[in-house]
C-alpha positions as CSV (number, residue, x, y, z in Angstrom):
1,X,175.4,26.3,7.4
2,X,179.1,25.1,7.5
3,X,180.2,21.6,7.9
4,X,181.2,22.2,11.7
5,X,177.8,23.6,12.4
6,X,176.2,20.5,10.9
7,X,178.5,18.3,13.0
8,X,177.9,20.3,16.2
9,X,174.0,20.1,15.5
10,X,174.2,16.4,15.0
11,X,176.5,15.9,18.1
12,X,173.9,17.8,20.1
13,X,171.0,15.6,19.0
14,X,173.0,12.4,19.7
15,X,173.8,13.6,23.1
16,X,170.2,14.4,24.0
17,X,169.1,11.0,22.7
18,X,171.9,9.3,24.9
19,X,170.7,11.2,28.1
20,X,167.1,10.3,27.2
21,X,168.1,6.6,27.0
22,X,169.9,6.9,30.1
23,X,166.9,8.5,31.9
24,X,164.7,5.8,30.5
25,X,166.9,2.9,31.6
26,X,167.4,4.3,35.0
27,X,163.5,4.5,35.2
28,X,163.0,0.9,34.2
29,X,165.9,-0.3,36.6
30,X,164.2,1.6,39.5
31,X,160.9,-0.1,38.5
32,X,162.5,-3.4,38.4
33,X,164.1,-2.9,41.8
34,X,160.8,-1.8,43.4
35,X,159.0,-4.6,41.9
36,X,161.6,-7.1,43.3
37,X,161.3,-5.4,46.7
38,X,157.5,-5.7,46.6
39,X,157.8,-9.5,45.7
40,X,160.2,-9.9,48.6
41,X,157.8,-8.1,50.9
42,X,154.8,-10.3,49.9
43,X,156.9,-13.4,50.1
44,X,158.1,-12.7,53.5
45,X,154.4,-11.8,54.5
46,X,153.4,-15.4,53.5
47,X,156.1,-16.8,55.4
48,X,155.4,-14.8,58.6
49,X,151.6,-15.9,58.4
50,X,152.7,-19.6,57.9
51,X,155.0,-19.2,60.9
52,X,152.2,-17.5,62.9
53,X,149.6,-20.2,62.1
54,X,152.1,-22.9,62.9
55,X,152.9,-21.4,66.4
56,X,156.3,-20.3,65.4
57,X,155.7,-16.6,64.6
58,X,153.9,-13.5,66.0
59,X,151.1,-11.2,64.9
60,X,153.5,-8.5,65.5
61,X,155.7,-9.7,62.7
62,X,152.8,-9.9,60.4
63,X,151.6,-6.3,61.3
64,X,155.2,-4.9,60.8
65,X,155.4,-6.5,57.2
66,X,151.8,-5.3,56.4
67,X,152.8,-1.7,57.3
68,X,156.0,-2.1,55.1
69,X,153.9,-3.3,52.3
70,X,151.5,-0.3,52.6
71,X,154.5,1.9,52.7
72,X,155.9,0.2,49.6
73,X,152.5,0.2,47.7
74,X,152.0,4.0,48.3
75,X,155.3,4.7,47.0
76,X,155.7,2.5,44.1
77,X,152.3,0.5,43.7
78,X,152.2,-3.4,43.9
79,X,151.0,-6.0,41.8
80,X,149.3,-9.1,43.4
81,X,148.6,-10.9,40.0
82,X,150.7,-13.2,38.4
83,X,152.6,-11.7,35.2
84,X,153.1,-14.9,33.4
85,X,151.8,-18.5,33.3
86,X,155.1,-19.6,34.9
87,X,154.3,-17.5,38.0
88,X,150.9,-19.1,38.0
89,X,152.5,-22.6,38.0
90,X,154.5,-21.5,41.0
91,X,151.4,-20.8,42.8
92,X,150.2,-24.3,42.7
93,X,148.7,-24.9,39.3
94,X,149.9,-28.3,37.9
95,X,152.1,-28.1,34.8
96,X,150.6,-29.0,31.4
97,X,151.2,-32.6,31.7
98,X,148.8,-33.0,34.6
99,X,149.5,-33.8,38.4
100,X,151.0,-36.8,40.1
101,X,148.0,-37.7,41.9
102,X,146.1,-38.6,38.8
103,X,149.2,-40.2,37.1
104,X,149.0,-38.2,34.1
105,X,152.3,-36.3,34.1
106,X,154.5,-36.4,31.2
107,X,157.6,-37.2,33.4
108,X,159.1,-40.6,33.7
109,X,158.9,-42.1,37.1
110,X,161.7,-41.5,39.4
111,X,164.4,-44.2,39.7
112,X,165.7,-45.0,43.1
113,X,169.7,-44.7,42.8
114,X,170.2,-47.4,45.2
115,X,168.2,-50.0,43.1
116,X,170.0,-51.7,40.3
117,X,168.5,-52.8,37.0
118,X,169.2,-56.3,35.7
119,X,169.6,-56.5,31.9
């Protein structure tokens, strides 16, 4: 096998790897976009339920969002569980320091910017 044949074979292998990497990257990007869309749909459903329960929304809005979520779920799947502890905290679990109600937070008390401290 000549030098040019070896170079050509190497270039072919590299081109195939580049194409495979591009396909994998596109698949991951599409998956991330679908997850983001699912998250938006679920957030909007929560907002629509809140609005309906407080007399500012309609059941029709909720039904439309549920239909959109079902369509999205059949096409992409959907995850209803948190993926990390940060997401669980966003759902109402107090941070590690405790909660303000029991006085056990690690955060210093908030200062009123309109109050001066005398030295």
